[in-house]
C-alpha positions in Angstrom: 34.8 86.1 -95.7 36.7 84.7 -92.7 34.7 81.5 -92.8 35.6 81.0 -96.5 39.3 81.5 -95.6 39.0 78.9 -92.8 37.4 76.4 -95.2 40.1 77.0 -97.8 42.8 76.4 -95.2 41.1 73.3 -93.9 40.8 71.9 -97.5 44.5 72.7 -98.1 45.5 70.9 -94.9 43.5 67.8 -95.9 45.3 67.8 -99.3 48.7 68.0 -97.5 47.7 65.1 -95.2 46.6 63.0 -98.2 49.9 63.7 -100.0 51.9 62.7 -96.8 50.2 59.3 -96.7 51.3 57.5 -99.9 50.3 53.8 -100.3 52.8 51.4 -98.7 53.5 47.7 -99.2 51.2 45.6 -97.1 52.0 41.9 -96.5 49.5 39.2 -95.8 48.7 35.5 -95.9 45.5 33.6 -96.6 44.3 30.7 -94.4 41.7 28.1 -95.3 40.6 24.6 -94.5 41.6 21.9 -97.1 42.0 24.2 -100.1 44.7 25.3 -102.4 45.9 28.8 -101.4 47.9 29.5 -104.6 46.4 31.7 -107.4 44.0 33.8 -105.3 43.6 37.3 -106.7 44.1 40.2 -104.3 42.7 43.4 -105.8 42.9 46.9 -104.4 39.5 48.2 -105.6 40.7 51.8 -105.1 43.7 51.5 -107.5 42.6 48.4 -109.5 46.0 47.0 -108.9 46.2 43.3 -108.3 48.5 40.6 -107.0 48.3 36.8 -106.8 49.0 34.6 -103.8 51.8 32.0 -103.9 51.7 28.4 -102.9 51.6 29.2 -99.2 49.0 31.9 -99.6 51.3 34.9 -99.2 50.6 38.2 -101.0 51.8 41.8 -101.1 49.7 44.8 -102.1 50.2 48.6 -102.1 47.5 50.2 -99.9 46.5 52.8 -97.3 44.0 53.0 -94.5 40.5 52.9 -96.0 41.3 51.0 -99.1 39.2 47.9 -99.9 40.8 44.6 -100.8 38.9 42.1 -102.8 40.0 38.4 -102.6 38.6 36.2 -105.3 39.2 32.7 -106.7 37.0 29.9 -108.1 37.7 27.7 -105.1 36.7 30.4 -102.5 33.8 32.7 -101.6 34.6 36.2 -102.6 35.7 38.3 -99.7 36.0 42.1 -99.2 38.1 43.7 -96.5 38.3 47.4 -95.6 41.8 48.2 -94.3 42.2 49.8 -90.9 45.2 51.4 -89.1 45.5 48.2 -87.0 46.2 46.2 -90.2 49.3 48.3 -90.9 50.6 47.9 -87.4 51.0 44.1 -88.0 54.0 42.6 -89.7 51.6 40.4 -91.7 47.8 40.3 -91.8 45.9 37.0 -91.8 42.9 36.6 -94.0 40.5 33.6 -93.5 38.9 32.3 -96.7 35.9 30.0 -97.0 36.0 27.3 -99.7 33.1 27.0 -102.1 32.1 24.3 -104.5 30.8 25.6 -107.9 28.5 23.0 -109.4 27.4 23.2 -113.0 24.2 21.4 -113.8 24.2 18.9 -116.7 24.8 20.8 -119.9 22.7 19.6 -122.9 24.1 20.6 -126.2 21.4 22.0 -128.5 21.7 22.5 -132.2 21.6 26.1 -133.4 23.2 27.6 -130.4 25.3 30.6 -131.4 26.0 34.2 -130.4 22.6 35.4 -131.6 20.5 32.7 -129.8 22.4 33.5 -126.6 21.7 37.2 -126.9 25.3 38.1 -127.3 24.7 39.7 -130.7 21.3 41.3 -131.5 19.2 39.3 -134.0 19.4 40.6 -137.5 22.6 42.6 -136.9 25.0 42.2 -139.8 28.7 41.5 -138.9 31.0 42.8 -141.6 34.3 41.2 -142.5 37.3 43.6 -142.9 37.1 43.3 -146.7 33.3 44.0 -146.7 33.9 47.1 -144.6 36.6 48.4 -146.9 34.5 47.8 -150.0 31.4 49.4 -148.5 33.3 52.4 -147.3 35.0 52.8 -150.7 31.7 52.7 -152.6 30.1 55.3 -150.3 33.1 57.6 -150.7 33.0 57.3 -154.5 29.3 58.1 -154.5 29.7 61.2 -152.2 29.3 64.6 -153.8 30.3 68.1 -152.8 26.9 69.8 -152.8 28.6 73.1 -151.8 30.6 73.2 -155.1 27.5 72.2 -157.1 25.6 75.1 -155.8 28.4 77.6 -156.2 29.4 77.5 -152.6 32.5 76.2 -150.9 31.1 74.3 -147.9 30.9 70.5 -148.3 27.5 69.0 -147.6 28.9 65.5 -147.1 28.3 65.4 -143.3 24.6 66.3 -143.8 24.1 63.8 -146.7 25.8 61.1 -144.6 23.4 61.9 -141.7 20.3 61.9 -143.9 21.3 58.7 -145.7 22.2 56.9 -142.4 25.8 56.4 -143.6 27.2 58.0 -140.4 25.3 55.6 -138.2 26.5 52.7 -140.3 30.1 53.7 -140.1 29.8 54.0 -136.3 28.5 50.5 -136.2 31.4 49.3 -138.3 33.9 51.0 -136.0 32.4 49.2 -133.1 32.6 45.9 -134.9 36.2 46.5 -135.9 37.1 47.3 -132.3 35.4 44.1 -131.1 37.3 42.1 -133.7 40.6 43.7 -132.5 39.8 42.8 -128.9 39.0 39.2 -129.9 42.3 38.9 -131.7 44.2 40.3 -128.7 42.4 37.8 -126.5 43.2 34.9 -128.7 46.9 35.8 -128.7 46.9 35.9 -124.9 44.9 32.8 -124.1 44.4 29.4 -125.9 41.1 27.5 -126.1 42.7 25.0 -123.7 43.0 27.7 -121.0 39.3 28.5 -121.2 38.4 24.8 -121.2 40.8 23.4 -118.6 41.3 26.4 -116.3 38.0 28.2 -116.4 35.9 25.0 -117.1 34.1 26.5 -120.1 32.6 23.7 -122.3 34.5 23.6 -125.6 31.4 24.3 -127.7 30.8 27.5 -125.7 34.4 29.0 -125.9 33.7 31.3 -128.9 30.5 32.5 -127.3 32.4 33.2 -124.0 35.0 35.3 -126.0 32.2 37.5 -127.4 30.7 37.7 -123.9 33.8 39.0 -122.2 34.7 41.6 -124.9 31.3 43.2 -124.3 32.3 43.8 -120.7 33.5 47.4 -120.3 35.8 46.8 -117.3 37.4 43.8 -119.0 38.0 45.8 -122.2 39.5 48.7 -120.2 42.0 46.4 -118.6 42.7 44.6 -121.9 43.6 47.9 -123.5 45.9 48.9 -120.6 47.4 45.4 -120.6 46.8 44.9 -116.9 47.4 41.2 -117.0 46.6 40.5 -113.3 43.2 42.2 -113.6 42.5 40.5 -116.9 43.1 37.0 -115.4 41.0 38.0 -112.4 38.1 39.3 -114.5 38.2 36.2 -116.7 37.6 34.0 -113.6 34.7 36.2 -112.5 33.1 36.4 -115.9 33.5 32.6 -116.4 31.4 31.9 -113.3 28.6 34.3 -114.6 28.8 32.8 -118.1 28.4 29.2 -116.9 25.4 30.3 -114.9 23.9 31.7 -118.1 24.5 28.4 -119.8 23.0 26.4 -117.0 19.9 28.6 -116.8 19.3 28.3 -120.6 19.5 24.5 -120.4 
């Protein structure tokens, strides 16, 4: 019993210590040889909060000892840094970045390349338009019957009939498609095709496929829904690199 009390008190003390150590603003600056220091994403992986470096490589981020900072940009190798007490004793931490050159092999445009051929959408899967979904749903609703009333009871058998007929599964697929279409519209309102082509270096004929690719990424969708613009831009850069690797491997 005494041991349990001690364990409880120790846990309570740890909680108090954790509460007494809120995240504070940490200042830093990037250094590198012959590279642009502006636009590097600084992500606190613990909180998923992000900041972006200015022209001179300066950045600010909320953190505590033990947090991991992720530094990422297309012109640098990705760098992870676990913060120590010594980092917070300095007025400004210096982070050395190593430049990297991303080379994309010659891209050969092939006829018939689409979301299905690239594996983004399963082969044979039907994509409904909003009008088709509304019509299909209306027809099924009109055809539904209350089996409980027909048999003298009062409990509707619609859920059971829907499950047997496969309608429930179909409606779930439609909801998933509808959500994806919503994410695509939100994405198109935030970024133009020119951003994907000029900034992320996505070939123009692959822009639409790239949009489908990124809305299938759970982390990207989570930040899209929360409107975390810094993380959205950071993840776009990361996903663009992976997507270009897919294009290069297929060609």
